[in-house]
BALOBA-1460 file (C-alpha; in Angstrom, 3 decimals):
// residues 159
<rec num="1" residu="x" x="-3.299" y="-58.514" z="-29.573"/>
<rec num="2" residu="x" x="-3.524" y="-55.386" z="-31.708"/>
<rec num="3" residu="x" x="-6.238" y="-54.206" z="-33.896"/>
<rec num="4" residu="x" x="-6.070" y="-52.257" z="-37.216"/>
<rec num="5" residu="x" x="-8.075" y="-51.151" z="-40.101"/>
<rec num="6" residu="x" x="-7.247" y="-53.261" z="-43.136"/>
<rec num="7" residu="x" x="-5.192" y="-51.090" z="-45.802"/>
<rec num="8" residu="x" x="-7.148" y="-51.180" z="-49.083"/>
<rec num="9" residu="x" x="-5.215" y="-48.448" z="-50.679"/>
<rec num="10" residu="x" x="-3.844" y="-50.474" z="-53.309"/>
<rec num="11" residu="x" x="-7.044" y="-51.905" z="-54.499"/>
<rec num="12" residu="x" x="-9.069" y="-50.622" z="-57.514"/>
<rec num="13" residu="x" x="-12.196" y="-48.782" z="-57.164"/>
<rec num="14" residu="x" x="-15.035" y="-50.891" z="-58.713"/>
<rec num="15" residu="x" x="-18.649" y="-51.141" z="-58.401"/>
<rec num="16" residu="x" x="-19.725" y="-53.051" z="-55.314"/>
<rec num="17" residu="x" x="-23.130" y="-54.262" z="-54.369"/>
<rec num="18" residu="x" x="-24.219" y="-56.208" z="-51.377"/>
<rec num="19" residu="x" x="-27.743" y="-57.619" z="-50.372"/>
<rec num="20" residu="x" x="-28.790" y="-58.451" z="-46.815"/>
<rec num="21" residu="x" x="-31.948" y="-59.965" z="-45.632"/>
<rec num="22" residu="x" x="-33.669" y="-60.628" z="-42.418"/>
<rec num="23" residu="x" x="-36.856" y="-61.565" z="-40.953"/>
<rec num="24" residu="x" x="-38.900" y="-60.366" z="-38.011"/>
<rec num="25" residu="x" x="-41.678" y="-62.510" z="-36.562"/>
<rec num="26" residu="x" x="-44.591" y="-60.685" z="-35.066"/>
<rec num="27" residu="x" x="-48.031" y="-61.584" z="-33.761"/>
<rec num="28" residu="x" x="-50.553" y="-62.010" z="-36.725"/>
<rec num="29" residu="x" x="-52.718" y="-58.993" z="-35.266"/>
<rec num="30" residu="x" x="-49.544" y="-56.898" z="-35.392"/>
<rec num="31" residu="x" x="-48.791" y="-57.686" z="-39.040"/>
<rec num="32" residu="x" x="-52.493" y="-56.918" z="-39.910"/>
<rec num="33" residu="x" x="-52.249" y="-53.606" z="-38.119"/>
<rec num="34" residu="x" x="-49.162" y="-52.607" z="-40.072"/>
<rec num="35" residu="x" x="-50.760" y="-53.622" z="-43.319"/>
<rec num="36" residu="x" x="-54.020" y="-51.704" z="-42.521"/>
<rec num="37" residu="x" x="-51.938" y="-48.573" z="-41.383"/>
<rec num="38" residu="x" x="-53.287" y="-48.906" z="-37.815"/>
<rec num="39" residu="x" x="-50.010" y="-48.692" z="-35.935"/>
<rec num="40" residu="x" x="-50.093" y="-45.664" z="-33.474"/>
<rec num="41" residu="x" x="-46.532" y="-44.495" z="-34.222"/>
<rec num="42" residu="x" x="-47.262" y="-44.264" z="-38.094"/>
<rec num="43" residu="x" x="-46.283" y="-45.858" z="-41.293"/>
<rec num="44" residu="x" x="-43.960" y="-48.784" z="-40.079"/>
<rec num="45" residu="x" x="-42.429" y="-49.415" z="-43.401"/>
<rec num="46" residu="x" x="-41.648" y="-45.746" z="-44.447"/>
<rec num="47" residu="x" x="-40.062" y="-45.155" z="-41.059"/>
<rec num="48" residu="x" x="-37.956" y="-48.505" z="-41.196"/>
<rec num="49" residu="x" x="-36.880" y="-47.652" z="-44.756"/>
<rec num="50" residu="x" x="-35.534" y="-44.015" z="-43.659"/>
<rec num="51" residu="x" x="-33.883" y="-45.636" z="-40.572"/>
<rec num="52" residu="x" x="-32.113" y="-48.295" z="-42.639"/>
<rec num="53" residu="x" x="-30.794" y="-45.664" z="-45.135"/>
<rec num="54" residu="x" x="-29.603" y="-43.575" z="-42.333"/>
<rec num="55" residu="x" x="-28.009" y="-46.653" z="-40.587"/>
<rec num="56" residu="x" x="-26.141" y="-47.607" z="-43.896"/>
<rec num="57" residu="x" x="-24.610" y="-44.162" z="-44.148"/>
<rec num="58" residu="x" x="-23.365" y="-44.440" z="-40.360"/>
<rec num="59" residu="x" x="-21.840" y="-47.926" z="-40.464"/>
<rec num="60" residu="x" x="-18.289" y="-46.751" z="-40.114"/>
<rec num="61" residu="x" x="-19.256" y="-44.832" z="-36.954"/>
<rec num="62" residu="x" x="-20.956" y="-48.092" z="-35.436"/>
<rec num="63" residu="x" x="-18.260" y="-50.597" z="-36.510"/>
<rec num="64" residu="x" x="-14.909" y="-49.137" z="-35.553"/>
<rec num="65" residu="x" x="-12.756" y="-50.891" z="-38.168"/>
<rec num="66" residu="x" x="-15.241" y="-50.460" z="-41.128"/>
<rec num="67" residu="x" x="-13.998" y="-48.223" z="-44.008"/>
<rec num="68" residu="x" x="-16.015" y="-45.119" z="-44.745"/>
<rec num="69" residu="x" x="-17.313" y="-46.091" z="-48.221"/>
<rec num="70" residu="x" x="-18.891" y="-43.483" z="-50.694"/>
<rec num="71" residu="x" x="-22.356" y="-45.066" z="-50.895"/>
<rec num="72" residu="x" x="-24.058" y="-44.428" z="-54.209"/>
<rec num="73" residu="x" x="-27.427" y="-46.303" z="-53.716"/>
<rec num="74" residu="x" x="-29.475" y="-47.840" z="-51.056"/>
<rec num="75" residu="x" x="-32.748" y="-49.712" z="-51.465"/>
<rec num="76" residu="x" x="-34.763" y="-51.087" z="-48.725"/>
<rec num="77" residu="x" x="-37.656" y="-53.534" z="-49.506"/>
<rec num="78" residu="x" x="-40.243" y="-55.202" z="-47.305"/>
<rec num="79" residu="x" x="-42.265" y="-58.311" z="-47.941"/>
<rec num="80" residu="x" x="-44.878" y="-59.937" z="-45.880"/>
<rec num="81" residu="x" x="-44.110" y="-63.550" z="-46.092"/>
<rec num="82" residu="x" x="-47.212" y="-64.852" z="-44.080"/>
<rec num="83" residu="x" x="-49.314" y="-63.740" z="-41.375"/>
<rec num="84" residu="x" x="-46.478" y="-63.493" z="-38.858"/>
<rec num="85" residu="x" x="-43.374" y="-62.757" z="-40.739"/>
<rec num="86" residu="x" x="-41.994" y="-59.847" z="-42.556"/>
<rec num="87" residu="x" x="-38.724" y="-59.813" z="-44.562"/>
<rec num="88" residu="x" x="-36.538" y="-56.824" z="-45.136"/>
<rec num="89" residu="x" x="-33.964" y="-56.599" z="-47.950"/>
<rec num="90" residu="x" x="-31.391" y="-54.009" z="-48.080"/>
<rec num="91" residu="x" x="-29.206" y="-53.511" z="-51.227"/>
<rec num="92" residu="x" x="-26.212" y="-51.116" z="-51.066"/>
<rec num="93" residu="x" x="-24.257" y="-49.943" z="-53.993"/>
<rec num="94" residu="x" x="-20.886" y="-48.095" z="-54.025"/>
<rec num="95" residu="x" x="-17.816" y="-47.465" z="-56.230"/>
<rec num="96" residu="x" x="-15.112" y="-48.389" z="-53.938"/>
<rec num="97" residu="x" x="-11.997" y="-50.331" z="-53.009"/>
<rec num="98" residu="x" x="-13.867" y="-52.536" z="-50.557"/>
<rec num="99" residu="x" x="-17.126" y="-54.183" z="-50.224"/>
<rec num="100" residu="x" x="-20.472" y="-53.048" z="-48.788"/>
<rec num="101" residu="x" x="-21.650" y="-55.973" z="-46.946"/>
<rec num="102" residu="x" x="-21.396" y="-54.464" z="-43.437"/>
<rec num="103" residu="x" x="-23.497" y="-51.543" z="-44.688"/>
<rec num="104" residu="x" x="-26.228" y="-53.925" z="-45.986"/>
<rec num="105" residu="x" x="-26.245" y="-55.974" z="-42.767"/>
<rec num="106" residu="x" x="-26.649" y="-52.764" z="-40.676"/>
<rec num="107" residu="x" x="-29.336" y="-51.467" z="-42.814"/>
<rec num="108" residu="x" x="-31.256" y="-54.601" z="-42.638"/>
<rec num="109" residu="x" x="-30.867" y="-54.836" z="-38.839"/>
<rec num="110" residu="x" x="-31.806" y="-51.343" z="-38.128"/>
<rec num="111" residu="x" x="-34.942" y="-51.690" z="-40.338"/>
<rec num="112" residu="x" x="-35.852" y="-54.772" z="-38.321"/>
<rec num="113" residu="x" x="-35.215" y="-53.247" z="-35.017"/>
<rec num="114" residu="x" x="-37.302" y="-50.125" z="-36.101"/>
<rec num="115" residu="x" x="-40.110" y="-52.269" z="-37.073"/>
<rec num="116" residu="x" x="-40.135" y="-53.853" z="-33.549"/>
<rec num="117" residu="x" x="-39.737" y="-50.424" z="-31.781"/>
<rec num="118" residu="x" x="-42.712" y="-49.183" z="-33.785"/>
<rec num="119" residu="x" x="-44.897" y="-52.153" z="-32.872"/>
<rec num="120" residu="x" x="-43.766" y="-53.034" z="-29.410"/>
<rec num="121" residu="x" x="-46.825" y="-51.990" z="-27.887"/>
<rec num="122" residu="x" x="-48.815" y="-54.573" z="-29.762"/>
<rec num="123" residu="x" x="-46.139" y="-57.277" z="-29.072"/>
<rec num="124" residu="x" x="-45.973" y="-57.234" z="-25.422"/>
<rec num="125" residu="x" x="-47.942" y="-59.835" z="-23.303"/>
<rec num="126" residu="x" x="-49.573" y="-59.065" z="-19.880"/>
<rec num="127" residu="x" x="-46.048" y="-59.060" z="-18.085"/>
<rec num="128" residu="x" x="-44.549" y="-56.753" z="-20.550"/>
<rec num="129" residu="x" x="-42.604" y="-59.424" z="-22.345"/>
<rec num="130" residu="x" x="-42.152" y="-60.309" z="-26.156"/>
<rec num="131" residu="x" x="-42.879" y="-63.968" z="-26.170"/>
<rec num="132" residu="x" x="-43.502" y="-64.224" z="-30.020"/>
<rec num="133" residu="x" x="-41.319" y="-61.400" z="-31.347"/>
<rec num="134" residu="x" x="-37.852" y="-62.146" z="-32.728"/>
<rec num="135" residu="x" x="-35.513" y="-61.117" z="-35.341"/>
<rec num="136" residu="x" x="-34.095" y="-64.056" z="-37.517"/>
<rec num="137" residu="x" x="-31.793" y="-65.042" z="-40.466"/>
<rec num="138" residu="x" x="-30.035" y="-61.725" z="-40.837"/>
<rec num="139" residu="x" x="-27.492" y="-62.512" z="-43.454"/>
<rec num="140" residu="x" x="-25.730" y="-61.398" z="-46.555"/>
<rec num="141" residu="x" x="-27.507" y="-63.172" z="-49.496"/>
<rec num="142" residu="x" x="-25.600" y="-61.594" z="-52.338"/>
<rec num="143" residu="x" x="-22.275" y="-59.816" z="-53.005"/>
<rec num="144" residu="x" x="-20.861" y="-58.788" z="-56.252"/>
<rec num="145" residu="x" x="-18.087" y="-56.533" z="-57.557"/>
<rec num="146" residu="x" x="-16.802" y="-55.145" z="-60.860"/>
<rec num="147" residu="x" x="-18.359" y="-56.528" z="-64.013"/>
<rec num="148" residu="x" x="-20.417" y="-58.958" z="-62.112"/>
<rec num="149" residu="x" x="-22.346" y="-55.953" z="-60.490"/>
<rec num="150" residu="x" x="-24.387" y="-55.680" z="-63.875"/>
<rec num="151" residu="x" x="-25.980" y="-58.973" z="-63.392"/>
<rec num="152" residu="x" x="-29.761" y="-59.708" z="-62.425"/>
<rec num="153" residu="x" x="-30.958" y="-58.284" z="-59.171"/>
<rec num="154" residu="x" x="-30.941" y="-60.807" z="-56.112"/>
<rec num="155" residu="x" x="-34.129" y="-62.236" z="-55.066"/>
<rec num="156" residu="x" x="-35.673" y="-61.513" z="-51.656"/>
<rec num="157" residu="x" x="-36.478" y="-64.403" z="-49.310"/>
<rec num="158" residu="x" x="-39.390" y="-66.465" z="-50.258"/>
<rec num="159" residu="x" x="-39.675" y="-65.293" z="-53.836"/>
């Protein structure tokens, strides 16, 4: 079986937008520590946002058959859904021949993993395991192209 990057050369450059979301489950005490700014490593959401933006830009390096797309905008939002769940939404925009779903998924995934990394000290049990911590529901929730890209902004989980 062979592999190849799909030829998108004949496609027209148009505005592309993709939105991906995901959730991380944490202990309620960890969520409270994040909100109160008591995490030893620093501001969790700021670091996760920077990590997500950097990841979006590196997506073609991580996914070997993904096109290098000229990203024009990245937005990363966080929403505390309840005492143990935080949602991440990454919106990626480009003017390109192909979509930016993979970039949005990578950005969301890296933001969620960055949150986990920053709070793992608070999540471990007495055996060093993570019984309550998990990443869930990482998915593309919206994909638009061309004229449709001027429509209303997609909503985050739980809104």
